[in-house]
C-alpha positions, -999 to 999 in steps of 0.1 A, spaced: 548 616 61 585 611 67 596 577 79 623 571 105 637 541 88 612 514 96 583 506 72 552 486 67 535 487 33 497 487 31 488 460 5 451 463 7 424 480 27 386 480 30 364 506 46 340 486 68 321 515 85 316 552 78 301 582 96 302 619 87 331 623 112 353 592 107 355 558 91 369 524 101 392 506 78 406 470 78 440 469 62 465 442 54 501 453 56 534 438 46 559 440 74 597 444 71 603 408 78 579 396 51 550 387 74 515 400 67 496 418 95 461 430 99 455 466 109 424 484 121 426 521 113 401 549 122 404 575 95 395 609 109 403 646 100 434 663 113 429 685 144 442 718 156 449 724 193 454 759 206 473 769 237 459 802 248 484 819 272 476 852 289 501 880 293 502 870 331 515 835 321 482 817 326 470 789 304 434 788 294 418 753 296 383 740 298 367 708 310 347 687 286 329 655 294 341 626 272 316 597 270 344 573 259 361 576 294 330 586 314 347 617 328 353 654 323 388 660 310 409 692 310 413 703 274 427 731 253 405 747 226 405 724 196 387 719 163 390 696 133 405 709 101 376 713 77 378 701 41 396 726 20 411 744 50 447 746 60 456 740 97 467 777 101 432 787 90 416 764 115 438 778 142 427 814 133 390 803 132 395 786 166 412 817 181 382 839 169 356 813 181 372 812 215 366 849 219 403 857 221 407 871 186 437 894 181 464 872 195 493 864 172 493 827 163 525 807 165 529 772 150 546 749 175 546 716 156 525 686 148 522 650 160 502 618 160 486 614 194 473 578 189 491 564 159 483 528 168 447 532 157 440 568 145 452 585 113 447 619 129 475 644 128 473 671 154 487 706 146 497 726 177 495 764 179 498 790 206 486 825 210 494 851 238 463 871 247 456 899 271 444 886 305 411 904 300 405 885 267 406 851 284 375 832 272 349 831 300 341 795 295 378 785 300 397 786 332 430 805 333 456 787 355 493 792 362 516 766 347 531 757 380 497 750 395 487 730 365 519 709 367 510 701 403 474 691 392 489 669 364 510 650 389 479 644 411 443 635 403 436 657 373 425 639 341 437 656 309 429 649 273 458 633 254 463 659 226 462 687 253 490 669 272 510 667 240 504 704 234 516 713 269 548 692 265 556 708 232 549 743 245 572 735 275 599 723 252 596 755 231 602 776 263 566 790 264 557 776 298 577 789 328 571 788 365 587 772 394 574 760 428 571 796 440 544 803 415 519 779 431 487 794 445 485 793 483 
């Protein structure tokens, strides 16, 4: 992972708790100024997020209850990268599992949604699918309508928000005020 010029060197670490999905590690790190800092890190697998966009320009999102926040959050289809699997393979598996197989995958980028505590790297992909292939358990919504919701009361999962921002920056999401539903 490429550094932007600042550094901190891990000098020791101890795994203090493990589960099949993730582990908690206590580290000691040497900072640039010579001080020693303690870090808690949750090691977890990398993740793939998939932006499904219909030929009509709709984005397919679902709502999933998240116990950690006690609410349902808007979320793009996602899955952890399995051991021995490349992120592109995970994206293809996710596309097929969503019921939208056949769309061409496009890699958008990668990022670290919560680097202060999680080691997780999220790999972002998109696929354009025919409107009739929109997965039934997901809701297809126009980008302009979703933008309005995001500025209001809608709660959205963080990696999904990153995915939408990246897709917008890549020019995949278009739609002005005139696209809002009445």
